[in-house]
C-alpha positions as CSV (number, residue, x, y, z in Angstrom):
1,X,-10.5,-15.5,-40.1
2,X,-14.1,-15.1,-38.8
3,X,-15.5,-11.6,-38.6
4,X,-16.1,-11.8,-34.9
5,X,-12.5,-12.6,-34.2
6,X,-11.0,-9.7,-36.1
7,X,-9.0,-7.3,-33.9
8,X,-8.8,-3.7,-35.2
9,X,-5.5,-1.8,-34.6
10,X,-5.2,1.9,-35.5
11,X,-2.6,4.7,-35.5
12,X,-3.4,8.3,-34.8
13,X,-1.6,11.6,-35.1
14,X,-1.3,14.0,-32.2
15,X,-4.6,15.6,-33.1
16,X,-6.4,12.3,-33.0
17,X,-6.7,11.9,-36.8
18,X,-6.6,8.3,-38.0
19,X,-3.4,7.6,-39.9
20,X,-4.0,3.9,-40.6
21,X,-6.0,0.9,-39.7
22,X,-4.7,-2.6,-39.4
23,X,-7.4,-5.3,-39.0
24,X,-6.1,-8.7,-38.0
25,X,-7.8,-10.4,-41.0
26,X,-5.5,-8.4,-43.3
27,X,-2.5,-8.3,-40.9
28,X,-2.8,-11.7,-39.2
29,X,-0.7,-12.6,-36.1
30,X,2.5,-14.5,-36.6
31,X,2.5,-18.3,-36.3
32,X,3.7,-17.8,-32.7
33,X,0.6,-15.7,-32.1
34,X,2.5,-12.3,-31.8
35,X,1.1,-9.2,-33.4
36,X,2.0,-8.9,-37.1
37,X,5.3,-7.0,-37.4
38,X,3.8,-4.8,-40.1
39,X,1.5,-3.2,-37.5
40,X,3.2,-0.1,-36.1
41,X,4.2,-0.3,-32.4
42,X,2.2,2.8,-31.6
43,X,-1.0,1.2,-32.9
44,X,-3.8,0.8,-30.4
45,X,-6.7,-1.7,-30.3
46,X,-10.1,-0.2,-31.2
47,X,-13.5,-1.8,-31.4
48,X,-15.2,-2.7,-34.7
49,X,-17.8,0.0,-34.2
50,X,-15.1,2.6,-33.4
51,X,-13.3,1.6,-36.6
52,X,-16.5,1.8,-38.7
53,X,-17.2,5.3,-37.3
54,X,-13.7,6.6,-37.8
55,X,-13.4,5.1,-41.3
56,X,-16.8,6.4,-42.4
57,X,-16.3,10.0,-41.1
58,X,-12.8,10.8,-42.4
59,X,-11.5,13.5,-42.6
60,X,-14.0,15.0,-40.1
61,X,-13.3,12.7,-37.1
62,X,-10.8,12.6,-34.2
63,X,-10.2,9.9,-31.6
64,X,-8.6,11.2,-28.4
65,X,-8.8,9.7,-24.9
66,X,-11.1,6.9,-26.2
67,X,-13.6,9.5,-27.4
68,X,-14.8,9.9,-31.0
69,X,-15.6,13.5,-32.1
70,X,-17.1,14.2,-35.4
71,X,-16.3,17.8,-36.5
72,X,-18.1,20.1,-39.0
73,X,-14.9,20.8,-40.9
74,X,-11.8,18.9,-41.9
75,X,-9.5,18.3,-39.0
76,X,-5.9,19.3,-39.9
77,X,-3.3,16.5,-39.6
78,X,-0.2,16.8,-37.5
79,X,1.7,15.6,-40.6
80,X,0.5,18.8,-42.3
81,X,2.1,20.9,-39.6
82,X,5.4,19.1,-40.2
83,X,5.3,19.8,-43.9
84,X,4.8,23.6,-43.5
C-alpha cells in the first residue's frame, strides 16, 4: 500500500490519551473494502500529521475535540482510574 493512501485510525480514552493506532497499511481493508474487523468500532480517522504528533509525544499528549494538546507532565489514563 502506498504511503499516501494510508488511513490512520486511533482509539482514545476519555481523557484523550491515545490507546492504539491502526494504520490501514498494517490493518488493510477487507476484500470487500470494509474497515478491517481488527480495528475497534470506536476508532476515529486521524491525519498522518496528527498520528505523528500523538505517537511522538506520548505520554504527554491528548487529543480531544480534534485538538492536540502537549502537556508538561504525563497525562493520566482513564484506564488507571479503573484500576484504582
